[in-house]
Structures are given as structure tokens and as C-alpha cells.
C-alpha positions in Angstrom: 37.3 217.8 155.2 37.6 217.0 151.5 40.1 218.7 149.3 39.0 221.0 146.5 39.3 219.2 143.1 41.6 221.9 141.7 44.3 220.6 144.0 44.5 217.3 142.1 44.2 219.0 138.7 47.4 219.2 136.7 48.8 222.6 136.1 49.4 221.6 132.5 45.6 221.3 132.0 45.0 224.8 133.1 48.1 226.4 131.7 46.7 226.7 128.1 43.8 228.7 129.5 46.2 231.1 131.2 48.1 231.5 127.9 44.9 231.9 125.9 43.5 234.5 128.3 46.8 236.5 128.0 47.1 236.1 124.2 43.5 237.1 123.6 44.4 240.5 125.1 47.7 240.9 123.2 50.0 239.5 125.8 52.4 236.5 125.4 53.1 233.0 126.7 56.5 234.3 127.7 54.8 236.8 130.0 52.7 234.1 131.6 55.8 232.0 132.2 57.6 235.0 133.7 54.7 235.5 136.1 54.6 231.9 137.1 58.4 231.8 137.6 58.3 235.0 139.6 55.6 233.6 141.9 57.1 230.1 142.4 60.8 230.5 141.9 60.7 228.0 139.0 63.1 228.5 136.1 61.7 228.3 132.6 63.2 224.7 132.4 61.7 223.5 135.7 58.4 225.1 134.8 58.4 223.2 131.5 59.3 220.0 133.3 56.5 220.4 135.8 54.0 220.9 133.0 55.4 217.9 131.1 55.1 215.7 134.2 51.4 216.6 134.7 52.2 218.0 138.2 49.1 218.7 140.2 48.5 222.2 141.7 49.1 220.7 145.1 52.5 219.3 144.2 53.4 222.3 142.1 53.1 224.7 144.9 54.4 222.3 147.6 57.6 221.7 145.5 58.0 225.3 144.3 61.7 226.2 144.5 61.1 229.5 146.3 57.7 231.2 146.7 58.2 234.9 146.2 57.7 236.7 149.6 56.3 239.7 147.7 53.3 237.6 146.7 51.6 238.8 149.9 51.3 242.2 148.3 48.8 240.7 145.8 45.3 241.9 146.7 42.0 242.3 145.0 39.1 240.2 143.8 39.4 237.2 141.5 36.4 234.9 140.7 34.3 237.0 143.2 36.7 236.2 146.1 39.0 238.7 147.8 42.5 237.1 147.4 43.8 238.3 150.7 40.9 236.8 152.6 41.4 233.3 151.4 42.3 231.3 154.5 43.4 228.0 153.1 47.1 228.4 152.1 47.1 226.3 148.9 43.9 227.9 147.6 45.4 231.4 148.4 48.5 230.5 146.2 46.3 229.4 143.4 44.2 232.6 143.7 47.5 234.7 143.7 48.3 233.1 140.3 44.8 233.7 139.0 45.0 237.3 140.0 48.4 237.8 138.4 47.1 236.3 135.1 44.0 238.6 135.3 46.2 241.6 135.8 48.3 240.6 132.7 45.2 240.2 130.6 43.9 243.6 131.7 47.0 245.2 130.3 48.8 246.0 133.6 52.5 246.7 133.2 54.7 243.7 134.0 56.7 245.8 136.7 53.4 246.4 138.5 52.2 242.8 138.2 55.5 241.6 139.7 55.2 244.1 142.5 58.5 245.7 141.5 
């Protein structure tokens, strides 16, 4: 079985798209960072380091300090795929992140996005 190419893609190459999507809808880079840190347990400094190092999605999630247990509450459709039905664990983590960024861009309150 071959790995999906997104796994080897650097988070830093996709990150500007997350930020642009949020900013286009009046949200901020700080909110994108907060979401990523909530999901992965990264600090702003360790997130910045991972981006600077060109860390792949596979390594980014494998080395995440503490994946948030509340991430399993993330449900819904992103890119035509129901997040909770994604069987491959790494792809599910990537889809969780995609879904959270989508919710931010749609104007959802940060407390709801972070399942608080």
C-alpha cells in the first residue's frame, strides 16, 4: 500500500493556505495557530520550529506533544469526506485539522471550534 502524498508534504507548505483561508473570512493567523496548538499540544514556539524545519505531516502528527483527546468530538464533512469515517489514523488527524480550519473560516466561535 502506498502512502498518500500529503503525508510527505511539509506542514509549512500548506500552513499559508490555512492562514489565507482564515484571513479571507476576517479571522487571524493567531487563531489558526491556536487551533493547531489545541489539536496537537504544540506551543507557539514548537509550532514555529516545526514549520521552520519543513516537518512533514506524517512527522508533525507523529511527534505532536499531546494530541487533544477532545479531537474525537470533531465531526462533519470536509472535502466531501465525513471526518469521523476516515479509517486511516494519520489521514483522520489531517482531516480533523482541515475541519477545524473550515469552521474558523465559516465564522464559528473559537470556544465551539475548540470543543470547549
